[in-house]
C-alpha angles and dihedrals in degrees: 000000000000126000129220135180121233127193121220112275102157099057097257088136087074090074093053090049091046093053093045091052092046093054091054101039100047098061090035092056094042091052092046095049096039112102134203087262090078089070101033135065125254117277107273094226142010110275093029108151094358106170127247120248092248091058092045090053091050093048091052090070095049113100112245090209119066135174091270092059091047092053090048092051092050091047093053091044089053090047090054092050091051092047088051090051092047092051090071095051114106117224113244119208118221093208118079110227117177093187091058091046092052093040096240132137114254112263097032114157123248093254094057090045092055094045093049093046090052088057092048091049092056090050106040103028107128093231094053099037119092111219115248126215113296090006118126129206089242092059091049091050092049094050091052092047088054090052092048093049091050091048092053092045088064101038110027112081096214095046092043088054091054089047094050095046102039104020093244134074091231089062127219109020134184122260113255120206113202119215116203093227125102118253095239091070092069095041116119095234092058097043094102094052094049094047089048092051090049090050093048095049101038100026099041118011097040097050089045094052094046091047094048091050091047094049091044092050090052092051094055136063124228087270089056093248122135113264089230091055089047089053090053091052088049090053098042108034113090139180090261101043112153131203095269094045090051088056091049091051091047093050088057090067109123091223087078092057090062087045091054091055089053090053100030092130088063095061101032116081093338113142090192090061093047091050088050091050091055091047092052095045092050094045093047093051095044093048102040107005087240129137131197091246102121122131092257091050094052097054103119091199092059108046091157089078093067095036090054089048091054092055093045093050089046087056094047093048092041092231107181115245120199098183108090092206092056090046092054092047090049093053092046087055095049092048089051091046093056090056098041091055088071090063089050089053092052090054090049094049090054086067097034091232105171101189095043090049092051090048090057092048088051089051091055091051093051093045089056096046095037093231129134115220090249092059124083116264085224090083089071082086116084121255095016112127123227092233094054093043094052093046091054091044095055091049089052091236109117120006110160142018092263089060090049090054090061095055121105121233091258092052092050091053091050100045098036112047091176088069098051108118093001100110096167096046091046090050088052094050094045094049092052092046092051091056098040107132123237127175118241125191109225098181144327132206141165129201141172115229112233095007135096096211140021110266131188113284096004122140111257123206108214119193129186128184115206137167139183112248130185137171089278093053098037090098091059094046093079090046091057091048090049093049089050091052096043094049095240137111134033098315093053089047088064092049093052089052092044094111094048092048090048094053089049090052093051089052091049096252123134130169120224108264093004091130095048097262110175133170115255128200122259118276115280096236111146095171099058127071097216120072119216142176116258113250135186132209115220117195142148124227147140117251092198092060091030091226135129114230100182118036115243121269118209113223127179110167104084116132140176103256103044134059107236114221113214119194133185139154133223140165121263119235116274095234126067116247145094112294130192124205137157135233116214130197111185129181120227092206115032124063121225095013103105126122128216125186125190114215135193122210124186115203115198130197110258096214092055091047090052090050092054091050091053095051088051092052094053107101122232116263122251114261094233095056129086093251090049091054091048091048091050090050087056091049092248122140121265133193128238116251092239094060100064100097092048092051089051093053095046093047090054092055102045116118125210121252122265124245112307122212129210111220120213135223105246121205120182109211 
């Protein structure tokens, strides 16, 4: 049996193209249309994260249609065209069935077959059939030949034998391999076009795309920050970097140079920008006494550094901007800044600088909430003026959203004149303040698996339990603490299963939601254009040494109803003694919500501990022995002579104690 290859002449390749496009377009469309809400909880109240008027003004100029949407539209249009072409393709069966061709039921007898074929001959014989519109004589002849062949396959002995043996009345046939490509591709007249297309795709486009990807990957760090920007962080970040210095280092990122070229008209010969620059300079000096006069700002060859700083400080001081182009440039800078701070964190972690790392996390918080550190955290709430918030902060009355939520309606009218008579606005501010998230430390503990004490160099398993609280959940906070103390409820259930969970963890097993993971709503950030999930950095360090002991872990699934269990391991100090360290949990989105817990760790010498255990294991001497009499003279206890066998039996059945844990004293700063 010979084999041959046939190209698609009936349009079957349309089904292949249709399936291929469908496999690409469906996940692409889902990823394009899916929003952040799929990975976050619903907003806790109406008006949560409602954008400021300045943000709405900047978004109005942003195009709702981008290149991704255009490509998707073209792809679906092409899919529709291919589906339209495929709808006209007639399905061809690979199995020859003479009964189907003749229109007979399987198993019909020979007499019925002959009678039926006679009627078909009178109807479809080429000499007796009148051609219909768009019907050719060749089609009529081919149809009648197929009818005749099917008839003979059922009535002629020789042809029936071929049909039964080979599945076709023509007998043994060659094997045909179908290729899902249209025949016009291999036609001689189209040879040049096909070869040219292959050369364009595989000779030019593919090497270009691979080279572009390779060159781009070499230009960026793992945090997707330019290598040149990372080198600037490396040179300019120090162990004593402050907030203002961190902004200066951030503004030196070369990403902002490309951004400046995009918005060059904003900075060149723009009176609105010059006016903004004067406002920022004056506000910065009056608020902090600082000036934009650092070494990086004064580089005449890199004006983008100072221009970027102007936009960042305008954002932090919430200076109103009327020019839409400047507004858009400012929000582009802020969105870039939130990403670039990740690269600054990586450089800091290379040195394990605790204070500098916390400063960068603080910078992230203030960029998201558009608050300079000299301003009151109370203005994170909507509709609260900077003037009123600063006045209340200086008088130590109201400092943060949590304090605002505890005020009565009369106190709100007295302290906040801008809310008087504005019932809807007051309701909006109150609802946001009642659901304002703040971290709470439930408990903290460290233990050494398989050891009674913490010995030098051993591996310590450190566990912290935290939750998010707000004014609405404050009543349940005491309940959770009581449950923890009374050994009842959900929290204690985790404590009772601690050993089992720890074994599962050592074996790499983890149940979904076992650590209290829970979706949380998007960040309430009305002054930024890009919505994000709130995240928290958990690390262990010593503020006296200014060093990080345990590298930060980024966590994001902390909700209101569950206690989140955080676990990490670190090595104990190599020398015995009492050590003090701090555990930090810092938000990347909210100001003044961080948690710090001071911990004490006692490391004991292993040999001394083993010696004490051995002394404890030595049995008391009998009173009638020489050792017993000497012990009695020293005032030590002795054992009666009749109890010797019992003591031997009990000592043989004693079991060693389980793992002991050294609880810590936790102070939430």
